[in-house]
N, C-alpha and C positions, 0 to 999 in steps of 0.2 A: 354185317358184312363190310369189310374194308375194300374199297376200290383203289388200286394202284394209281389209276389215272386221276381220281379225285384228289389224292395226296399231291400229285404233281400240279394239278390245277390250282389247289389251294396255295402252295408255295409260290408258284410263278405269279399268280394274280396278286397276292399280297405284297410280294417283293416289288413288282412294278408299280403298285399303288404308292409305295414308299418312294420309289425312285422318281416317279412323275411329280410327286409333291415336293421334291427337292431340286427341281430344275431351276427355280428362281428363289434364291435364298436372301435373307438378311445377312447371315453370317455363315461362311464355310470355315470349319475348323479342320486343320490338318494335323493329325497326331493325337492318339488317345492315351497319352500319359496323364499324370495327375493334373497338370495345368490345363490341358485341353478338356478333360472331363469336367473339372470344376467350372471352367468358363461355360461349357455347354449347358450345365445345369442351370446356372443363373440366367443365361440368355433365354433358354427355353421357358423357365419360370416367368420371365417377363413377357412371354407371348410372342417372341420373335421366331421367324422361320429359320431354323438352324439345323445343320447336319454336320456330322463329323466323319472324316475319312481317315482310315487307319490301314496302313499297308500290310500289317501282320494279321494273323488270325485272331489273336487275343488283344484285349485292351489292357491298359494299366502301365504301359511303358516299363521303366526299370524297377517298379515297386516289387514285383513278384519275388525277385531274388534277394531282397533286402540288401545286406552288405556281404559280399563274397559268398552268396548262397546261404547265409544265416538269415532266415526269413522273418526278421524283425526290422522295423524302421524306427527312426527317431524323428520327433517333431518338437518344436519349441512352443512356448505358451501363446504367441500371437497367432498361431495357426489352429489353436484348439476350437475356436468358433466354427471353423469350416468342418473339422472332424465331427463336431457335435451336430451340425446341420445335416451331415450325411449319415448320422447314426453310427459312426465308427467308434468302437470301444478302444480306450487307451488307458495307460496307467503311468503314474509318475515314477521315474527312475531315481532322480535326485532333483534338487531345485533347478528349475528351468529346462529340464529334459524329460520328455515323455516318450513312451514306446507304444507301438501298435503292431499287431500281427500283420505281416506283409500281405498274405493271401486274403485275409479278412478285409484289409484296407483296399486292395485292388478291386475286389469283388464289390464292396460297398460303393466305391466311386462309380463303377459302371452302372450299378443298380440305381443309385441316386440320380445320376445324370439321365438315364433312359426313362426312369419313372417320372421325371419332370417334363418329358416330352422331347428329349434329344434323340434324333435319328442317327444311328451309327451304321456306316458302311465299312465293314472290315474286309480285309484282303483287297482293298481298293486303294491304289496308289495315285497320288496327285503328281503328275509328271511335268506340269506346266501351269501357268496362270493365263487367264484371259486379261487383256489389256485394252483399255479404251479411254480416250480423252484424257490421257496423262495420268491414269490411275489403274490400280489393280481392280479388275471387275468380275472376277470369277475364277474357277478352277477347271483344269483339264484332267480327266480321270481315265484310268485304265486298270484292269484287274492285275494285281501283283503277279499271279502265276504266268500271265501273258508276258510280262517283262522278264521274269525269271527264265522263261523258256526261250527268250530271244526271238519271239514271233513278230513279224511285221504286221501289226494290227493298229489301225487308227483309233485314237481315243475319242471320248465324248466331252462336251463342254457344259458346265453348269454356271449360271450367272450368280453373283453374290455382291451385295452392296459393300461388304467388308469380308476380308479373309484373315484368319488368324493362323500364323505359323507357330505351331506347338510341336514341331518335329524334333526337338531336343538338340543334342550337340551338333548335328549336321546342318541345322537351319535350312533345310532343303528348299523351302518356298522362297525365302528371301534370296537365297543363293541363285536360284534359277532366274529370278526377276532381275538381279544385278547382271548376271552373265548374259542374258539375252537382250535386255533393254538398255543396259548401260546407265541405269538411273543412279542418282545421288541419294543416299539414304540420310535419314535424320539421326546420324551418329556423329561422333567427334571428328571422324575422318571423312565422312560421306560414303564410306565403304564398310564391308563386313570386317570387323576388327579381330575376330578369332578368340576362341575360348582360352583362358589362361589355366595354369596348373591348379592343384588342389589348395584351397584355403577356405575352409568351411565358414568361418565367421564373416569374412568379406563377401564370399559367394552368396550366402543366405541373405545378407542385407542388400547387396547390389542387384540381385536378380529381380527383386521386387521393384527397386528404383528404376531399373532398366526396362521394365515391362511397359509396353505401350506402342503407339504408332511409329513406324519407321519410314513409311511412304504412304501417300494417299491411297486409302483402301486396304493397306496392309499393316497388320499388327503382329507383335511378337510377344511370347510369354514363355515362362519356364526356362529351360536350358537353351532354347533358341534365342531368348533375349540375351542371355549371357554370351553366347557365341557371336551374335551380331554386334553387341556393344563392347566386347572385350572383357567380360567378367570372369571371375574365378569359378572353378567347379567346386562342388561341396560334398559329393559322395552320398551316402545313404541317409542323409537328413533331409526331410521333405517339406518342412514348414514353408520355406520360400516358394516351392512349386505350388503349393495349395493357395497361398496368399496371392501369388502372381496370377493364378487363374481367376480368382475373385476380382482382383484389381482390373484385369484386362476386360472382363465382362462389364464392369461398371463403365469403363472408358468407351467401349463399343456401344453400349446402350446410350450413353450421352450423345455420341455422334448420330446414331440412328434416330433418336428422338428429337434431334435438333433440326432434322430435315423433313 
């Protein structure tokens, strides 16, 4: 016999266990695209307290639609170790170009990250950051449907030793930090430089180079790194996103382990 109340009790209790365990984090990741999920896997594997917050219902960012809803993606050879670590199947198209099914890739990234211990809160929007002693010190969260409905509801705060902005083209977390605190970023101009037009070769190279810390406590990866540092966009080739996620995880681990 199934009890309706038992079902409700199970869901609510297990959810709040996850939420309570995420109130004080080593790293809060914002955005469940490829860079955020890859970073989350390697941070969780290293035993860090890490949670990811995604404003949409699903994870995977722009992978699902491939290019123009042709659900295939392209990666280059330097990203193959990440694909293989996640168990993602791929095939060579021609020298230097590999393809993978977009749905399979998005699903495998989510499975690989959560299997490693990453906690994901979907439909959860980070609307602000916590700020303390001259550094980003956590995230301020609210359910996305609350924001969409325009309801006046106060958010909740979760502390984090580091915050990763993996929100893609909009670089939402870096943007709110600059707008509200007037901070100077670790960029060429000290400000958000803005994403440039399509140039896949430059974009794939530079997004990895631009990945990293932009302010004490705040890191950027993936298209957020390109937007903050003024890199080019690259479309449905995802090798740079994957490598960026791995690189930023290594950088964050180095900071966390040095203290």
